[in-house]
N, C-alpha and C positions, 0 to 999 in steps of 0.2 A: 432497574426501574427508571433511573435517570435517563438512560439511553432511550427508553420508550417514550418518556415525556419529551425528550429533545426532538424526537421524530414528529411529535404533535406540534411543538412550538418552534417551528423552523426559524421564525423571525422574532421570537419572544425575547424580552429583556431578562428572562429569569436567570440564565447562567452568568450574564454580566453582573446582575445584581448580587449573586451569591458571593463572588470573590471581591467585589470592589465597594460595596455599600453596606450591606447588612451583615456580612460575615457568614461563614459556613454553618455554625450552630443555628442561627436564626433561619437561614435558608432551609436547613434540614427539617425544622419544625414546620415551616411553610409547606414543604412538600408533603409531609405527613398529613397535615390538615387538608391539603388539596385532595389527596387520595381518599381520605375519610369522607370528604364532602361530595366527591363526584365519582366514586368507584362505580363501575359498570354503567357509566353514563357517557354521553357525548355532550360537549358544551360548545357554544359559539364564542367568538372572540370577545364580544361585548361582556358576556358572563365572566369570562376569565379575567378581563381587565378590571371589572368591578370587584372580583374576589381579590385580585392582586392589590388594589388600592386599599381595600378594607383591612387586609391582613399585613400589609407593609405600608403603613401610613406615611405619606409624604414622598413615596417613591416617584411619583410623577414630577416632583420638583428636582429630583436627582437625575432623571433620565428623560429624554424626549421620546415618550412612548409612541407618538405618531410615526417617528422615523423608524423606530425599532420594529413596530408591528406592521406598518403599511408602506414603509419606504422600499427603495430598491437598492441593490448592492449591499456592501458592508457598511454599517453605520460608522461615522467618523470617529466616535468615541470608543470603539471596540478596543479591547486590550489584546495585544499579541500574546499568545501562549508561550510560556518559557519552559523548556525541557532540558535539564542538565544532561541527561543520558543521550538525548538526541544530538546535542551539540558535541558531546564526547565521541559519539560514533562517527559523525561527519569529520571531526578532527582526525580520528583514527584512519579513516579512508584516505584523507589527504597525506597523512604520515606514511601510509603504505606506498603511495606513489613516489614519495620522497625516499623510500628505501627502508623504512622502519616497520618491522613485523610486530604484531600484537603479542604481548606476553600472556602466558596462561593465567596469571593473576588478574590481568585486566579484563579477561573475558570469562572468568570463572562463574559469573552469575548471569551471563547473557542467555537469553532464550531465543526462540525462533524469530520473533519480530526484530530483535536487535541485529541478528545475523543477516536477515533479509535486508534491512536498511543499510547495513554496512556494505553488502555486496552490490546493492542497487546504487550506492553512492560512488562506486568505483567507475572508471571509464569502461565503456562497453568493450573496448579492445585493449587487451594487455599482452605483454610479451610472453613467449613460452616459459621463460624462467619464472616470471611472476605467477602465472597460473599453476605451474608445478609446485611452487613454494606454498601457495595458498592451500592447494589440495593435500600436499604432503603434511602440512601442519594440522589442518582442520577437517580433512576428509569430506569436503563438501559434496563431492560426486557420489558418495555413499550415504548421504544424509537420508534419514527416514522422513524428514520434513520436506514436503514437496515444494513449498514456497522457497525454502532455502536452496534446495537442490536445483530447481529451475532457474533461480536467480544466478547461481554459479554457472550452470550449463549455458545460460544465455551469453555470458561472457565468453565461454569456450566456443560457442557457435560464431559469434561476431569475430573472435580472434582467429578462427580457423585452426584451432589447436587439435590436430588429428588424433593424438593419443587418447582423447576422451570422446571422440565421435561415436564410438560404439555405445557409450553410456547415453548419449543423446538419442541414438537409434532405439535403445531399450526404453528410454523414457517416453518417446513419442508413440511407442507401441503399447505402453501400459496405461497411459492417461489420455483422456480425450477432452479435458476441460479447456474451453476456449481461451481462458486467461493464460494458460500455459502454451497453447499452440501459437497464440499471437506473439509470444516472446521468442520461442525457439525457431520457428520457421523463418521469420524475418531475419533473425541472426544468421542462420545458414545462408539465406539468399543474399545477404549483404556482406558476407564474409570476404576477407582478403584472399581466402583460398578459393581458387576457381572451381575446384570440385565440390565446394560446399553447395552449390546450386544443384548439381546433378545428384548429390547425396540427398538433399531435401526432396527432390522429385521421386527418387527411388523409395525413400522411407514412406512418403505419402501414398504411393501406389500400393505398398505392402500393408499400410495401416488404415487406409481410407474406409474400409467396411466397418471398422471398429468405431469410427467417428460418427457423431450425430450428423444428419444431412446438412444442418446449418453450418456446422464446423467444416464439413467437406467443402461447402461453397466458399467459406472464408479462405481456406488454405488454397483452393483452386484459384481464387482471385489474386492471392499473393504470388502464386507461381506464374500466373499470366502477366502480372505487373512487372516481374523481373525476367520474363522469358527472353526479352531482347538481349539480356546480358549473358544468357546461357551459352 
């Protein structure tokens, strides 16, 4: 529900209020009352602000509502979010470059999003030994989570790691989602391995009928962009 409300109140002070002024319990009650009062309705900004001031008295003295509601950019008093797990993952990716591999205990509770962030925080180009170590320990190339698998195979593509090119081939012929094609094809086309470009062109010719026409056009534009380097 909060995500839905966030979509409505793109520049609303609501989330800032919740953590920094009224506290979560009061904010939760505010949300419940809001839903009870306006369910199955659409309201304008003026109605919402009147409701906000009535149910959180004095809030206009704590926050510059004009800036938060009608201003541009990020308000100057916004608080930066803090995520311990996010910081730990970024630290782990830096440690890997320095030569330290994650232990099983460290990652025992990691889910797909954590692994995706970890992989996307690594350099796009790694050495063959680094890629082999990662896949040997965590089997990213065999992952059932496409976000994780593609994040890893993107590194494989940019790095020109041929032992896993067949997995890229299989991947590009099984999925047609633009977000994945935009990662893997540029990786192959910008690979340090010269044959990465010809490999990308061959795979596309074999898979193009499987892709949506818009996706076909995007990949064709990528191939054209890098054609001078083939």
